N, C-alpha and C positions, 0 to 999 in steps of 0.2 A: 812275839817270841823274843826271849832274851838275846840281845846282840852283844857285841864286844864290850860296850860300857857296863852292861849288867854282869857279864862274866868277870870283869875287873872287880866289881863289888863282891862277888862270890869268892874270888881269889883272896881278897883282903880279909873277908870274914873267916875263911878257913885259917889263914895265917894268924889272925888274932885270937882264935879260939881253940884250934884243934891240933896244932903241930907238937911233936915231941911227946905225945901221950901214947902209952902202950895200949894196943887194942886187945881187950879182954874177950870179946865175942862179937859176932856179926849176926844180925837178924834180918830176915827177908819176909816181911808181911805179904809182899807180892813180888815174886821173882820174874814177872813177865818182861821187865825191861833189861834184864841181865843178858849180856851178849856172850857170856861164858857160863858154864854150869855153876850153880851156887856152891857146890863142893870145892870148885877151884878157887873161888873168892875166899872161902874159909881157909883153905890150905895156904894160900899166898899171903893173906893179911893177918890172920890171928897171931898174936904175939909180936907183931911188928909195930912200928911207929910211922905216922904220917910225917914226912920230912920237909917237903916243899910244895907249895901250890903255884901253878903256872897257868897263864892264859894262852890259848891258841884260838883266836877268833871267837867262835861260839862254843868252844870246848874248854873245860877246866881239867887240867891234869894235876894229880897229886902223887908225887913220888913217895916211896916208903923206904924203910930201913932194910927191906928184903929185896927180892928180885923182880918185883912187879910195881906198876903204877896204876892207880885208879884214874879212869877218864870218864868225866860226866858230860853228857849233852842234855840240855834242859828242855828241849821241845818247846811247847807253848807255855807250860805252867810249872816247870820244874823249879824247885827251890831247895835250899839247905837250911836246916834249923839245928842249932846247938842248944842243948837243954839238960836239965837234971830235975829229979823229984817231981815228975809230972807224967801224965799219960803220953804215949807217942803221938806226934802230930797226925792229923787226918791225912789220908792218902800217902802215908809213908810206904816206900818201896824197899828201902834199905836203911838199917839203923846200925851204926858203928858204936859199940859200947867200949868206953875207955876204963882203965883200971881205977880212975878216981871217981867213977860212977856218973861222969858226964857222958852225953851221947851226941852223935852227929847224925841227923836223919836227912835222907834225900826223899823229898815228896814230889809227886807229880799227879795232879788231878786228872789231866786228860790222857795220861799214859802215852805221850808222844816223845818222851825223853828216852835216853839209852845210857846204860852203865857198862863200861868196858874194863877189861884188864889188858894191860899192854906192858911190853918190856920197859918202855919209857915214852915220853910224849913225842920225842923226835922220831922214834921208830913208828909210832902210831900215825904221825903226820905223813911220813913217807909211804907207809902201807896203804893209807887211804887217800893219797894224792891231794892233800889239803895244802892250799897256798900259804904263803907267809902271813902272819898276823898283820892286819892292815896298819896298825899303828907302829909296827916295826919296819915298814917299808920306807926307804929313802925316796926322795923325789925321782932320782934317776931310775930306781927299780920300778916305781909306779909308771913312769913314762914308757919304760921298756915293755911292761906287761900290756900296755895299751897298743903297742905297735902292731900294725897289720890286723888288728881285730876289726871285723866288719859288722858285728852284731850291735844291738842297741847299747848305749852307754850304761843304762840302768842294769841291763842283763850282765854286763861285764863286771860292774861293781858288786853285784850280788853273787857272782860265781865263786863259790868257796874253793874251787880248785885254782882260781886265779889269785885271790886274796881272801883271807879269812876274817870273818867277824861282822861284815856289813850286811844288814838285812833290809827289809822293805821300807821301814820308817826312816832310818837314817840315810839311806841312799836318796830318797826323795828330798830330804833336807839339804844334802850336799849339792844336788843338782839345782835345787831352787836357789840356793845362795850363790852358786856359780853362774846362774842365768842360762843353764843348758837344758834343752828339752829332753825329757827322759827317753824318747824314742830316737834321738839323734844317733846316726851311725858313728861308731867310735872312730873309724878311719876318716870321717869328714870333719871331726872336731879339730880346731887349730891347736898348735903347740902352746900358744899362750892360754887358751881356754883349758887345756889339760893341766897346765901348771897351776892355774887358778883353782881348778877342781881338786888338785892334790892339797892345796892349802885349806880349802873348805873341808875336805875329808878329815884332816887333822883337827881343825878347830871345832867341828861338830862333835867328833868323838871325845875330844878333851873336855868340851863343855858338858857333854852328857855324863862323863865320869865325875866331873866336879859337882854336878847337880844330883849325883847318885841315881840317875835314871828317872828321877821324878819329873815327868814331862810337863806338868803344869807349872813348874818353876823355871822352865826355859824362857828365853826372851820372847816378849810378845810379838816381836818382829819376825820370828821364825815361822815357817810354814807349819811346823808341828803343832802349833796352837790353833791352826785353822784347817785341819784335815777333814774337810767335809765338802762335798760337791755343792757349788754355789756360794760358798763362804767368801766374804770379802778378802781380797789379797791384802796382806799387811803392808805391802810396798807400793802398790799402785791402785788405780781405780778398777782394776780387773777383778774377775771372779775365779776362785779356785775351781778346777775341773778334775773329775775322776775319770780315768781310763784304765785299760788293762795293758800292762807291759810285761813281757816274759811271764804271763799267766798270773800276775799279781796286781791287785788294786793299787793304782798309782795316782798320786795327787800332785798337781803342778799348777802354775799360773800361765795361761797361754799368752798373756801380755808380756810377762817378764821372761818367759822361756819360749822363744820363737822356734817353731819347727822348721828345719831346713828343707827346702823344696828341691 
């Protein structure tokens, strides 16, 4: 599933291709992902321009010159494709036609994404109780969010109401680099460990953005290159283990990430 780094790429893509172009028409080859009637999308967007693309964790918000913003959630397989003079991309759900005959298509093969209309991204965030974008958190804000939490630290990192943008893969990487067991109770983690985790949160997300989400290009010393049960740990002589945490397949090294008893 696209996480915060991938949404950053989508934001940059829209910014570089699709802003300040007048929308001539909107096409819905499959309207099943729309969270408002297609007629409302037509009414709010036709004749307007896309003005600014913003990231909120796993969501991409695009404000317009009108009174509405487009909000995209990408599910497992959602993508954006800007094109001209060719057939629509496969699995297109929404195609925005611009007056210069270029188009921006939202595709989603597994139909797990969603397309919203909202007053603006901030209002959407408030109405859906979405936490602050993880890379926008200060260390102080991060530590405050973790105060008095008793659930597993992995569950807290992935809770989109707490902080937005961290999913299964990157939460495993942050915890691995911080040397914290994914099942550790958040209130049992020391202050110094939480501060280290915050630093790893930032460095993992920033590296993922730098590498444009191409995980095979991440450092060989990262867990992400070894996400398989029984794989050699890149840091020690231990073996990577797979378990379930918060209902998700979780990878860690029992030797590097000791479970508190």
